[in-house]
A tleap script that builds the chain and sets N, CA, C and O, in Angstrom:
source leaprc.protein.ff14SB
mol = sequence {
  NMET PHE PRO THR PRO GLY LYS ARG ARG ARG
  LEU TYR PRO ASP ALA GLY ARG LEU GLN CYS
  GLY LYS PRO SER THR THR ARG LEU LEU LEU
  SER GLU THR LEU LYS GLU ARG TYR GLY ASP
  LYS GLU ALA ALA ASP PHE ILE ARG GLU TYR
  MET LYS ALA ASN PRO SER VAL ARG GLY LEU
  ASN ARG ILE ILE ASP MET SER LEU ALA SER
  THR ALA GLU GLY GLU ALA ARG GLU HIE LEU
  ASP MET LEU LYS GLN VAL SER ASP LYS LEU
  LEU ASN ASP LYS SER LEU TYR LYS CYS ARG
  ARG CYS GLY PHE GLU THR PRO LEU MET GLN
  TRP ARG CYS PRO SER CYS LYS ARG TRP GLY
  THR ILE LYS PRO VAL VAL LYS GLU CVAL
}
set mol.1.N position { 68.207 123.035 -67.325 }
set mol.1.CA position { 69.053 122.331 -66.384 }
set mol.1.C position { 68.414 120.982 -66.054 }
set mol.1.O position { 67.209 120.905 -65.812 }
set mol.2.N position { 69.206 119.945 -66.046 }
set mol.2.CA position { 68.679 118.627 -65.772 }
set mol.2.C position { 69.093 118.185 -64.373 }
set mol.2.O position { 70.096 118.658 -63.839 }
set mol.3.N position { 68.318 117.276 -63.779 }
set mol.3.CA position { 68.585 116.875 -62.398 }
set mol.3.C position { 69.804 115.972 -62.289 }
set mol.3.O position { 70.158 115.256 -63.225 }
set mol.4.N position { 70.436 116.025 -61.122 }
set mol.4.CA position { 71.539 115.119 -60.811 }
set mol.4.C position { 70.957 113.727 -60.579 }
set mol.4.O position { 69.747 113.596 -60.398 }
set mol.5.N position { 71.803 112.667 -60.580 }
set mol.5.CA position { 71.259 111.322 -60.352 }
set mol.5.C position { 70.439 111.210 -59.068 }
set mol.5.O position { 69.413 110.530 -59.054 }
set mol.6.N position { 70.875 111.870 -57.981 }
set mol.6.CA position { 70.111 111.819 -56.734 }
set mol.6.C position { 68.758 112.497 -56.877 }
set mol.6.O position { 67.742 111.975 -56.417 }
set mol.7.N position { 68.747 113.660 -57.517 }
set mol.7.CA position { 67.489 114.378 -57.727 }
set mol.7.C position { 66.602 113.607 -58.706 }
set mol.7.O position { 65.378 113.599 -58.576 }
set mol.8.N position { 67.235 112.960 -59.686 }
set mol.8.CA position { 66.482 112.158 -60.652 }
set mol.8.C position { 65.715 111.048 -59.928 }
set mol.8.O position { 64.571 110.749 -60.271 }
set mol.9.N position { 66.356 110.442 -58.924 }
set mol.9.CA position { 65.680 109.378 -58.166 }
set mol.9.C position { 64.457 109.926 -57.425 }
set mol.9.O position { 63.457 109.224 -57.272 }
set mol.10.N position { 64.537 111.186 -56.964 }
set mol.10.CA position { 63.384 111.775 -56.290 }
set mol.10.C position { 62.288 112.132 -57.289 }
set mol.10.O position { 61.104 111.977 -56.992 }
set mol.11.N position { 62.675 112.608 -58.472 }
set mol.11.CA position { 61.695 112.983 -59.488 }
set mol.11.C position { 61.029 111.763 -60.114 }
set mol.11.O position { 59.840 111.784 -60.431 }
set mol.12.N position { 61.812 110.702 -60.288 }
set mol.12.CA position { 61.318 109.477 -60.919 }
set mol.12.C position { 61.595 108.297 -59.998 }
set mol.12.O position { 62.495 107.501 -60.268 }
set mol.13.N position { 60.832 108.173 -58.913 }
set mol.13.CA position { 61.123 107.122 -57.940 }
set mol.13.C position { 61.022 105.721 -58.531 }
set mol.13.O position { 61.660 104.800 -58.021 }
set mol.14.N position { 60.247 105.534 -59.581 }
set mol.14.CA position { 60.113 104.209 -60.184 }
set mol.14.C position { 61.297 103.858 -61.077 }
set mol.14.O position { 61.424 102.709 -61.499 }
set mol.15.N position { 62.159 104.814 -61.371 }
set mol.15.CA position { 63.278 104.549 -62.275 }
set mol.15.C position { 64.178 103.446 -61.737 }
set mol.15.O position { 64.634 102.598 -62.504 }
set mol.16.N position { 64.440 103.440 -60.444 }
set mol.16.CA position { 65.283 102.388 -59.864 }
set mol.16.C position { 64.650 101.022 -60.022 }
set mol.16.O position { 65.340 100.046 -60.317 }
set mol.17.N position { 63.360 100.943 -59.833 }
set mol.17.CA position { 62.660 99.672 -59.998 }
set mol.17.C position { 62.683 99.234 -61.449 }
set mol.17.O position { 62.787 98.042 -61.737 }
set mol.18.N position { 62.586 100.185 -62.364 }
set mol.18.CA position { 62.607 99.866 -63.783 }
set mol.18.C position { 63.976 99.398 -64.242 }
set mol.18.O position { 64.086 98.721 -65.264 }
set mol.19.N position { 65.021 99.747 -63.503 }
set mol.19.CA position { 66.363 99.406 -63.939 }
set mol.19.C position { 66.773 98.001 -63.529 }
set mol.19.O position { 67.913 97.613 -63.785 }
set mol.20.N position { 65.919 97.238 -62.920 }
set mol.20.CA position { 66.281 95.866 -62.604 }
set mol.20.C position { 65.323 94.938 -63.342 }
set mol.20.O position { 64.231 95.347 -63.735 }
set mol.21.N position { 65.730 93.714 -63.523 }
set mol.21.CA position { 64.902 92.765 -64.239 }
set mol.21.C position { 65.244 92.717 -65.705 }
set mol.21.O position { 66.265 93.254 -66.135 }
set mol.22.N position { 64.380 92.064 -66.480 }
set mol.22.CA position { 64.670 91.900 -67.899 }
set mol.22.C position { 64.438 93.197 -68.670 }
set mol.22.O position { 63.689 94.063 -68.218 }
set mol.23.N position { 65.086 93.335 -69.846 }
set mol.23.CA position { 64.941 94.554 -70.635 }
set mol.23.C position { 63.479 94.870 -70.940 }
set mol.23.O position { 62.671 93.966 -71.156 }
set mol.24.N position { 63.156 96.136 -70.956 }
set mol.24.CA position { 61.774 96.547 -71.171 }
set mol.24.C position { 61.726 97.857 -71.931 }
set mol.24.O position { 62.594 98.717 -71.781 }
set mol.25.N position { 60.703 97.991 -72.744 }
set mol.25.CA position { 60.524 99.255 -73.465 }
set mol.25.C position { 60.076 100.370 -72.518 }
set mol.25.O position { 60.104 101.543 -72.893 }
set mol.26.N position { 59.664 100.021 -71.299 }
set mol.26.CA position { 59.253 101.034 -70.332 }
set mol.26.C position { 60.394 101.991 -70.044 }
set mol.26.O position { 60.177 103.199 -69.946 }
set mol.27.N position { 61.609 101.473 -69.905 }
set mol.27.CA position { 62.763 102.329 -69.645 }
set mol.27.C position { 63.012 103.274 -70.822 }
set mol.27.O position { 63.377 104.435 -70.638 }
set mol.28.N position { 62.808 102.753 -72.028 }
set mol.28.CA position { 63.011 103.597 -73.202 }
set mol.28.C position { 61.953 104.685 -73.266 }
set mol.28.O position { 62.242 105.810 -73.672 }
set mol.29.N position { 60.731 104.357 -72.867 }
set mol.29.CA position { 59.682 105.389 -72.816 }
set mol.29.C position { 60.005 106.435 -71.754 }
set mol.29.O position { 59.778 107.627 -71.961 }
set mol.30.N position { 60.533 105.989 -70.622 }
set mol.30.CA position { 60.928 106.927 -69.577 }
set mol.30.C position { 62.064 107.816 -70.073 }
set mol.30.O position { 62.117 109.001 -69.744 }
set mol.31.N position { 62.970 107.249 -70.860 }
set mol.31.CA position { 64.062 108.070 -71.406 }
set mol.31.C position { 63.499 109.145 -72.340 }
set mol.31.O position { 64.035 110.251 -72.403 }
set mol.32.N position { 62.423 108.829 -73.066 }
set mol.32.CA position { 61.788 109.836 -73.922 }
set mol.32.C position { 61.209 110.969 -73.083 }
set mol.32.O position { 61.308 112.135 -73.466 }
set mol.33.N position { 60.607 110.639 -71.947 }
set mol.33.CA position { 60.069 111.656 -71.052 }
set mol.33.C position { 61.198 112.542 -70.527 }
set mol.33.O position { 61.070 113.765 -70.479 }
set mol.34.N position { 62.309 111.904 -70.134 }
set mol.34.CA position { 63.461 112.674 -69.664 }
set mol.34.C position { 63.993 113.576 -70.770 }
set mol.34.O position { 64.390 114.713 -70.514 }
set mol.35.N position { 64.001 113.073 -71.986 }
set mol.35.CA position { 64.484 113.859 -73.127 }
set mol.35.C position { 63.603 115.088 -73.337 }
set mol.35.O position { 64.107 116.191 -73.550 }
set mol.36.N position { 62.281 114.892 -73.275 }
set mol.36.CA position { 61.352 116.000 -73.478 }
set mol.36.C position { 61.473 117.051 -72.373 }
set mol.36.O position { 61.411 118.251 -72.643 }
set mol.37.N position { 61.646 116.596 -71.131 }
set mol.37.CA position { 61.691 117.535 -70.010 }
set mol.37.C position { 63.057 118.180 -69.799 }
set mol.37.O position { 63.151 119.368 -69.489 }
set mol.38.N position { 64.132 117.373 -69.974 }
set mol.38.CA position { 65.456 117.857 -69.597 }
set mol.38.C position { 66.489 117.833 -70.723 }
set mol.38.O position { 67.590 118.359 -70.562 }
set mol.39.N position { 66.146 117.229 -71.857 }
set mol.39.CA position { 67.068 117.225 -72.979 }
set mol.39.C position { 67.727 115.874 -73.230 }
set mol.39.O position { 67.554 114.915 -72.478 }
set mol.40.N position { 68.486 115.841 -74.315 }
set mol.40.CA position { 69.131 114.605 -74.754 }
set mol.40.C position { 70.120 114.054 -73.739 }
set mol.40.O position { 70.201 112.842 -73.539 }
set mol.41.N position { 70.876 114.944 -73.096 }
set mol.41.CA position { 71.916 114.481 -72.179 }
set mol.41.C position { 71.321 113.688 -71.017 }
set mol.41.O position { 71.854 112.646 -70.636 }
set mol.42.N position { 70.230 114.177 -70.461 }
set mol.42.CA position { 69.603 113.471 -69.329 }
set mol.42.C position { 69.103 112.098 -69.759 }
set mol.42.O position { 69.297 111.115 -69.044 }
set mol.43.N position { 68.464 112.026 -70.914 }
set mol.43.CA position { 67.976 110.735 -71.412 }
set mol.43.C position { 69.137 109.785 -71.679 }
set mol.43.O position { 69.059 108.602 -71.346 }
set mol.44.N position { 70.206 110.289 -72.275 }
set mol.44.CA position { 71.384 109.456 -72.557 }
set mol.44.C position { 72.019 108.976 -71.261 }
set mol.44.O position { 72.432 107.820 -71.174 }
set mol.45.N position { 72.105 109.840 -70.246 }
set mol.45.CA position { 72.663 109.431 -68.950 }
set mol.45.C position { 71.824 108.316 -68.324 }
set mol.45.O position { 72.365 107.355 -67.776 }
set mol.46.N position { 70.516 108.450 -68.409 }
set mol.46.CA position { 69.616 107.436 -67.851 }
set mol.46.C position { 69.835 106.083 -68.529 }
set mol.46.O position { 69.959 105.061 -67.854 }
set mol.47.N position { 69.882 106.077 -69.856 }
set mol.47.CA position { 70.076 104.821 -70.589 }
set mol.47.C position { 71.467 104.262 -70.321 }
set mol.47.O position { 71.630 103.052 -70.163 }
set mol.48.N position { 72.469 105.134 -70.270 }
set mol.48.CA position { 73.831 104.668 -70.012 }
set mol.48.C position { 73.927 103.994 -68.645 }
set mol.48.O position { 74.558 102.945 -68.522 }
set mol.49.N position { 73.311 104.579 -67.616 }
set mol.49.CA position { 73.314 103.972 -66.285 }
set mol.49.C position { 72.653 102.594 -66.316 }
set mol.49.O position { 73.153 101.641 -65.718 }
set mol.50.N position { 71.545 102.505 -67.006 }
set mol.50.CA position { 70.846 101.228 -67.102 }
set mol.50.C position { 71.686 100.194 -67.855 }
set mol.50.O position { 71.771 99.036 -67.444 }
set mol.51.N position { 72.300 100.619 -68.951 }
set mol.51.CA position { 73.068 99.697 -69.797 }
set mol.51.C position { 74.297 99.147 -69.085 }
set mol.51.O position { 74.731 98.038 -69.393 }
set mol.52.N position { 74.864 99.886 -68.151 }
set mol.52.CA position { 76.014 99.374 -67.402 }
set mol.52.C position { 75.644 98.103 -66.643 }
set mol.52.O position { 76.439 97.166 -66.575 }
set mol.53.N position { 74.458 98.069 -66.082 }
set mol.53.CA position { 74.024 96.914 -65.295 }
set mol.53.C position { 73.256 95.891 -66.128 }
set mol.53.O position { 73.264 94.704 -65.802 }
set mol.54.N position { 72.596 96.329 -67.194 }
set mol.54.CA position { 71.726 95.457 -67.987 }
set mol.54.C position { 71.925 95.706 -69.479 }
set mol.54.O position { 71.048 96.272 -70.132 }
set mol.55.N position { 73.065 95.293 -70.023 }
set mol.55.CA position { 73.299 95.556 -71.446 }
set mol.55.C position { 72.278 94.844 -72.327 }
set mol.55.O position { 71.906 93.700 -72.065 }
set mol.56.N position { 71.834 95.529 -73.367 }
set mol.56.CA position { 70.883 94.923 -74.304 }
set mol.56.C position { 71.044 95.576 -75.670 }
set mol.56.O position { 71.508 96.711 -75.777 }
set mol.57.N position { 70.662 94.856 -76.697 }
set mol.57.CA position { 70.726 95.392 -78.059 }
set mol.57.C position { 69.729 96.534 -78.207 }
set mol.57.O position { 70.014 97.523 -78.883 }
set mol.58.N position { 68.561 96.404 -77.578 }
set mol.58.CA position { 67.546 97.465 -77.668 }
set mol.58.C position { 68.064 98.768 -77.051 }
set mol.58.O position { 67.851 99.846 -77.606 }
set mol.59.N position { 68.744 98.670 -75.904 }
set mol.59.CA position { 69.318 99.855 -75.285 }
set mol.59.C position { 70.428 100.458 -76.136 }
set mol.59.O position { 70.521 101.676 -76.282 }
set mol.60.N position { 71.271 99.590 -76.696 }
set mol.60.CA position { 72.325 100.054 -77.598 }
set mol.60.C position { 71.721 100.770 -78.799 }
set mol.60.O position { 72.211 101.815 -79.225 }
set mol.61.N position { 70.664 100.201 -79.333 }
set mol.61.CA position { 69.983 100.805 -80.474 }
set mol.61.C position { 69.481 102.208 -80.121 }
set mol.61.O position { 69.566 103.125 -80.938 }
set mol.62.N position { 68.965 102.369 -78.921 }
set mol.62.CA position { 68.454 103.681 -78.483 }
set mol.62.C position { 69.587 104.691 -78.356 }
set mol.62.O position { 69.443 105.849 -78.747 }
set mol.63.N position { 70.717 104.244 -77.806 }
set mol.63.CA position { 71.871 105.138 -77.684 }
set mol.63.C position { 72.356 105.573 -79.068 }
set mol.63.O position { 72.700 106.737 -79.270 }
set mol.64.N position { 72.382 104.642 -80.014 }
set mol.64.CA position { 72.797 104.976 -81.381 }
set mol.64.C position { 71.839 105.988 -81.991 }
set mol.64.O position { 72.272 106.951 -82.625 }
set mol.65.N position { 70.528 105.774 -81.802 }
set mol.65.CA position { 69.535 106.729 -82.322 }
set mol.65.C position { 69.767 108.126 -81.765 }
set mol.65.O position { 69.720 109.113 -82.499 }
set mol.66.N position { 70.018 108.201 -80.461 }
set mol.66.CA position { 70.220 109.500 -79.831 }
set mol.66.C position { 71.496 110.157 -80.351 }
set mol.66.O position { 71.535 111.372 -80.539 }
set mol.67.N position { 72.528 109.367 -80.581 }
set mol.67.CA position { 73.782 109.909 -81.103 }
set mol.67.C position { 73.613 110.401 -82.531 }
set mol.67.O position { 74.158 111.440 -82.903 }
set mol.68.N position { 72.861 109.658 -83.332 }
set mol.68.CA position { 72.615 110.071 -84.714 }
set mol.68.C position { 71.795 111.358 -84.765 }
set mol.68.O position { 71.995 112.193 -85.647 }
set mol.69.N position { 70.877 111.514 -83.823 }
set mol.69.CA position { 70.020 112.702 -83.803 }
set mol.69.C position { 70.774 113.939 -83.322 }
set mol.69.O position { 70.361 115.069 -83.581 }
set mol.70.N position { 71.877 113.713 -82.621 }
set mol.70.CA position { 72.627 114.871 -82.115 }
set mol.70.C position { 73.696 115.285 -83.119 }
set mol.70.O position { 73.412 115.394 -84.312 }
set mol.71.N position { 74.879 115.509 -82.670 }
set mol.71.CA position { 75.888 116.174 -83.485 }
set mol.71.C position { 76.810 115.261 -84.286 }
set mol.71.O position { 77.843 115.725 -84.769 }
set mol.72.N position { 76.480 113.993 -84.443 }
set mol.72.CA position { 77.366 113.084 -85.179 }
set mol.72.C position { 77.516 113.541 -86.630 }
set mol.72.O position { 76.530 113.775 -87.328 }
set mol.73.N position { 78.778 113.663 -87.068 }
set mol.73.CA position { 79.056 114.105 -88.436 }
set mol.73.C position { 80.206 113.292 -89.016 }
set mol.73.O position { 80.968 112.660 -88.285 }
set mol.74.N position { 80.318 113.318 -90.339 }
set mol.74.CA position { 81.457 112.723 -91.027 }
set mol.74.C position { 81.610 111.229 -90.791 }
set mol.74.O position { 80.649 110.464 -90.865 }
set mol.75.N position { 82.845 110.837 -90.504 }
set mol.75.CA position { 83.168 109.418 -90.330 }
set mol.75.C position { 82.449 108.820 -89.118 }
set mol.75.O position { 82.035 107.662 -89.151 }
set mol.76.N position { 82.302 109.606 -88.056 }
set mol.76.CA position { 81.598 109.119 -86.872 }
set mol.76.C position { 80.146 108.779 -87.220 }
set mol.76.O position { 79.611 107.775 -86.747 }
set mol.77.N position { 79.520 109.601 -88.033 }
set mol.77.CA position { 78.139 109.340 -88.450 }
set mol.77.C position { 78.051 108.066 -89.289 }
set mol.77.O position { 77.119 107.277 -89.133 }
set mol.78.N position { 79.028 107.870 -90.183 }
set mol.78.CA position { 79.053 106.650 -90.994 }
set mol.78.C position { 79.170 105.410 -90.106 }
set mol.78.O position { 78.504 104.402 -90.344 }
set mol.79.N position { 80.024 105.494 -89.080 }
set mol.79.CA position { 80.180 104.367 -88.165 }
set mol.79.C position { 78.891 104.104 -87.380 }
set mol.79.O position { 78.497 102.954 -87.181 }
set mol.80.N position { 78.247 105.176 -86.941 }
set mol.80.CA position { 76.988 105.021 -86.213 }
set mol.80.C position { 75.898 104.430 -87.115 }
set mol.80.O position { 75.101 103.602 -86.672 }
set mol.81.N position { 75.869 104.861 -88.383 }
set mol.81.CA position { 74.901 104.295 -89.329 }
set mol.81.C position { 75.120 102.793 -89.494 }
set mol.81.O position { 74.164 102.019 -89.540 }
set mol.82.N position { 76.395 102.385 -89.583 }
set mol.82.CA position { 76.713 100.970 -89.711 }
set mol.82.C position { 76.285 100.198 -88.455 }
set mol.82.O position { 75.688 99.126 -88.550 }
set mol.83.N position { 76.597 100.758 -87.278 }
set mol.83.CA position { 76.190 100.115 -86.025 }
set mol.83.C position { 74.668 100.025 -85.917 }
set mol.83.O position { 74.135 99.038 -85.410 }
set mol.84.N position { 73.980 101.045 -86.390 }
set mol.84.CA position { 72.514 101.053 -86.374 }
set mol.84.C position { 71.964 99.925 -87.236 }
set mol.84.O position { 71.022 99.240 -86.837 }
set mol.85.N position { 72.545 99.727 -88.415 }
set mol.85.CA position { 72.099 98.641 -89.293 }
set mol.85.C position { 72.307 97.282 -88.636 }
set mol.85.O position { 71.439 96.412 -88.702 }
set mol.86.N position { 73.465 97.105 -88.002 }
set mol.86.CA position { 73.761 95.826 -87.340 }
set mol.86.C position { 72.815 95.602 -86.164 }
set mol.86.O position { 72.283 94.504 -85.999 }
set mol.87.N position { 72.601 96.633 -85.343 }
set mol.87.CA position { 71.724 96.460 -84.181 }
set mol.87.C position { 70.273 96.232 -84.612 }
set mol.87.O position { 69.557 95.460 -83.975 }
set mol.88.N position { 69.834 96.895 -85.686 }
set mol.88.CA position { 68.484 96.637 -86.209 }
set mol.88.C position { 68.354 95.196 -86.670 }
set mol.88.O position { 67.333 94.551 -86.426 }
set mol.89.N position { 69.385 94.687 -87.337 }
set mol.89.CA position { 69.366 93.306 -87.808 }
set mol.89.C position { 69.307 92.329 -86.630 }
set mol.89.O position { 68.572 91.342 -86.671 }
set mol.90.N position { 70.084 92.611 -85.585 }
set mol.90.CA position { 70.064 91.754 -84.400 }
set mol.90.C position { 68.685 91.747 -83.740 }
set mol.90.O position { 68.227 90.707 -83.267 }
set mol.91.N position { 68.027 92.901 -83.707 }
set mol.91.CA position { 66.699 92.977 -83.104 }
set mol.91.C position { 65.656 92.241 -83.934 }
set mol.91.O position { 64.699 91.690 -83.390 }
set mol.92.N position { 65.843 92.231 -85.256 }
set mol.92.CA position { 64.846 91.628 -86.132 }
set mol.92.C position { 65.084 90.145 -86.400 }
set mol.92.O position { 64.150 89.426 -86.755 }
set mol.93.N position { 66.323 89.677 -86.234 }
set mol.93.CA position { 66.608 88.258 -86.452 }
set mol.93.C position { 66.014 87.430 -85.328 }
set mol.93.O position { 66.219 87.721 -84.150 }
set mol.94.N position { 65.300 86.426 -85.692 }
set mol.94.CA position { 64.724 85.506 -84.720 }
set mol.94.C position { 65.351 84.139 -84.937 }
set mol.94.O position { 65.476 83.674 -86.070 }
set mol.95.N position { 65.738 83.507 -83.857 }
set mol.95.CA position { 66.284 82.164 -83.969 }
set mol.95.C position { 65.187 81.216 -84.406 }
set mol.95.O position { 64.023 81.374 -84.038 }
set mol.96.N position { 65.570 80.239 -85.188 }
set mol.96.CA position { 64.630 79.246 -85.657 }
set mol.96.C position { 65.231 77.878 -85.390 }
set mol.96.O position { 66.418 77.651 -85.627 }
set mol.97.N position { 64.412 76.980 -84.901 }
set mol.97.CA position { 64.834 75.622 -84.611 }
set mol.97.C position { 64.041 74.669 -85.489 }
set mol.97.O position { 62.873 74.905 -85.797 }
set mol.98.N position { 64.705 73.581 -85.886 }
set mol.98.CA position { 64.076 72.639 -86.800 }
set mol.98.C position { 64.411 71.219 -86.372 }
set mol.98.O position { 65.540 70.924 -85.980 }
set mol.99.N position { 63.404 70.335 -86.453 }
set mol.99.CA position { 63.609 68.928 -86.138 }
set mol.99.C position { 64.357 68.267 -87.304 }
set mol.99.O position { 63.959 68.390 -88.463 }
set mol.100.N position { 65.435 67.572 -86.975 }
set mol.100.CA position { 66.229 66.903 -88.013 }
set mol.100.C position { 65.505 65.677 -88.565 }
set mol.100.O position { 65.833 65.195 -89.649 }
set mol.101.N position { 64.527 65.176 -87.824 }
set mol.101.CA position { 63.830 63.968 -88.262 }
set mol.101.C position { 62.625 64.263 -89.145 }
set mol.101.O position { 62.501 63.708 -90.237 }
set mol.102.N position { 61.730 65.141 -88.673 }
set mol.102.CA position { 60.481 65.375 -89.408 }
set mol.102.C position { 60.384 66.747 -90.063 }
set mol.102.O position { 59.492 66.972 -90.882 }
set mol.103.N position { 61.298 67.686 -89.716 }
set mol.103.CA position { 61.270 69.013 -90.329 }
set mol.103.C position { 60.423 70.038 -89.599 }
set mol.103.O position { 60.283 71.162 -90.082 }
set mol.104.N position { 59.853 69.691 -88.453 }
set mol.104.CA position { 59.045 70.626 -87.669 }
set mol.104.C position { 59.892 71.856 -87.329 }
set mol.104.O position { 61.037 71.716 -86.899 }
set mol.105.N position { 59.336 73.068 -87.521 }
set mol.105.CA position { 60.038 74.318 -87.221 }
set mol.105.C position { 59.352 75.058 -86.090 }
set mol.105.O position { 58.125 75.065 -85.989 }
set mol.106.N position { 60.160 75.685 -85.236 }
set mol.106.CA position { 59.641 76.422 -84.090 }
set mol.106.C position { 60.601 77.545 -83.726 }
set mol.106.O position { 61.811 77.399 -83.901 }
set mol.107.N position { 60.080 78.675 -83.216 }
set mol.107.CA position { 60.973 79.743 -82.771 }
set mol.107.C position { 61.569 79.460 -81.386 }
set mol.107.O position { 62.480 80.165 -80.952 }
set mol.108.N position { 61.067 78.449 -80.701 }
set mol.108.CA position { 61.520 78.121 -79.354 }
set mol.108.C position { 62.298 76.816 -79.340 }
set mol.108.O position { 61.931 75.856 -80.018 }
set mol.109.N position { 63.383 76.787 -78.557 }
set mol.109.CA position { 64.130 75.549 -78.397 }
set mol.109.C position { 63.285 74.577 -77.577 }
set mol.109.O position { 62.759 74.926 -76.521 }
set mol.110.N position { 63.169 73.367 -78.078 }
set mol.110.CA position { 62.435 72.319 -77.374 }
set mol.110.C position { 63.289 71.059 -77.382 }
set mol.110.O position { 63.944 70.747 -78.377 }
set mol.111.N position { 63.276 70.349 -76.282 }
set mol.111.CA position { 64.059 69.113 -76.210 }
set mol.111.C position { 63.366 67.977 -76.940 }
set mol.111.O position { 64.018 67.091 -77.494 }
set mol.112.N position { 62.049 68.007 -76.937 }
set mol.112.CA position { 61.275 66.946 -77.579 }
set mol.112.C position { 60.440 67.551 -78.694 }
set mol.112.O position { 59.740 68.541 -78.480 }
set mol.113.N position { 60.509 66.969 -79.870 }
set mol.113.CA position { 59.751 67.481 -81.005 }
set mol.113.C position { 58.258 67.240 -80.778 }
set mol.113.O position { 57.855 66.100 -80.543 }
set mol.114.N position { 57.426 68.289 -80.842 }
set mol.114.CA position { 55.986 68.124 -80.654 }
set mol.114.C position { 55.333 67.341 -81.788 }
set mol.114.O position { 54.242 66.796 -81.616 }
set mol.115.N position { 55.988 67.279 -82.942 }
set mol.115.CA position { 55.403 66.601 -84.089 }
set mol.115.C position { 55.699 65.101 -84.091 }
set mol.115.O position { 54.776 64.286 -84.084 }
set mol.116.N position { 56.979 64.736 -84.100 }
set mol.116.CA position { 57.333 63.304 -84.190 }
set mol.116.C position { 57.588 62.675 -82.823 }
set mol.116.O position { 57.788 61.464 -82.732 }
set mol.117.N position { 57.585 63.472 -81.765 }
set mol.117.CA position { 57.744 63.016 -80.378 }
set mol.117.C position { 59.128 62.428 -80.081 }
set mol.117.O position { 59.285 61.692 -79.107 }
set mol.118.N position { 60.120 62.739 -80.899 }
set mol.118.CA position { 61.487 62.254 -80.653 }
set mol.118.C position { 62.243 63.257 -79.790 }
set mol.118.O position { 62.045 64.467 -79.894 }
set mol.119.N position { 63.113 62.726 -78.936 }
set mol.119.CA position { 63.916 63.557 -78.056 }
set mol.119.C position { 65.230 63.945 -78.729 }
set mol.119.O position { 65.839 63.135 -79.429 }
set mol.120.N position { 65.664 65.190 -78.513 }
set mol.120.CA position { 66.973 65.652 -78.946 }
set mol.120.C position { 67.156 65.826 -80.440 }
set mol.120.O position { 68.290 65.856 -80.918 }
set mol.121.N position { 66.086 65.941 -81.180 }
set mol.121.CA position { 66.209 66.073 -82.639 }
set mol.121.C position { 66.080 67.506 -83.118 }
set mol.121.O position { 66.371 67.793 -84.280 }
set mol.122.N position { 65.648 68.419 -82.243 }
set mol.122.CA position { 65.468 69.815 -82.640 }
set mol.122.C position { 66.788 70.549 -82.458 }
set mol.122.O position { 67.360 70.564 -81.369 }
set mol.123.N position { 67.258 71.152 -83.532 }
set mol.123.CA position { 68.542 71.860 -83.550 }
set mol.123.C position { 68.335 73.249 -84.149 }
set mol.123.O position { 67.387 73.462 -84.904 }
set mol.124.N position { 69.225 74.202 -83.814 }
set mol.124.CA position { 69.105 75.545 -84.405 }
set mol.124.C position { 69.400 75.492 -85.909 }
set mol.124.O position { 70.259 74.743 -86.373 }
set mol.125.N position { 68.663 76.305 -86.638 }
set mol.125.CA position { 68.893 76.441 -88.069 }
set mol.125.C position { 70.045 77.423 -88.235 }
set mol.125.O position { 69.992 78.543 -87.727 }
set mol.126.N position { 71.071 77.008 -88.938 }
set mol.126.CA position { 72.225 77.868 -89.174 }
set mol.126.C position { 71.918 78.779 -90.356 }
set mol.126.O position { 71.650 78.315 -91.464 }
set mol.127.N position { 71.963 80.092 -90.096 }
set mol.127.CA position { 71.679 81.065 -91.153 }
set mol.127.C position { 72.965 81.380 -91.886 }
set mol.127.O position { 74.018 81.549 -91.272 }
set mol.128.N position { 72.873 81.459 -93.204 }
set mol.128.CA position { 74.050 81.821 -93.998 }
set mol.128.C position { 74.288 83.306 -93.901 }
set mol.128.O position { 73.354 84.108 -93.912 }
set mol.129.N position { 75.556 83.658 -93.804 }
set mol.129.CA position { 75.931 85.065 -93.666 }
set mol.129.C position { 76.194 85.679 -95.010 }
set mol.129.O position { 76.523 86.862 -95.095 }
savepdb mol mol.pdb
quit
């Protein structure tokens, strides 16, 4: 038997604090603890509650993993596999910016190129699909 949301707050008082702010793997680790103690449903409920207020690709990826590990079969499993591939790609793709003047590349958007010192020349690199 797994705890109700009110009881969950008493068992895991830090869960509320973890559910605010930027996305963190701490919540996913806490969901693993909930899964071990109370089962998949409790962990899925915890992530679902968090995702309502703080949607993220990492959280979506975790929900897909949990769904694949449970009873997904047939066409539903194929759809989840496809969503898993897309979410993995989104997590692994990093934006890249490049100076149009000197070619300097950086993972961070900058208004002024650190190499040629020109303003407004760094633009996102368009990836081919």
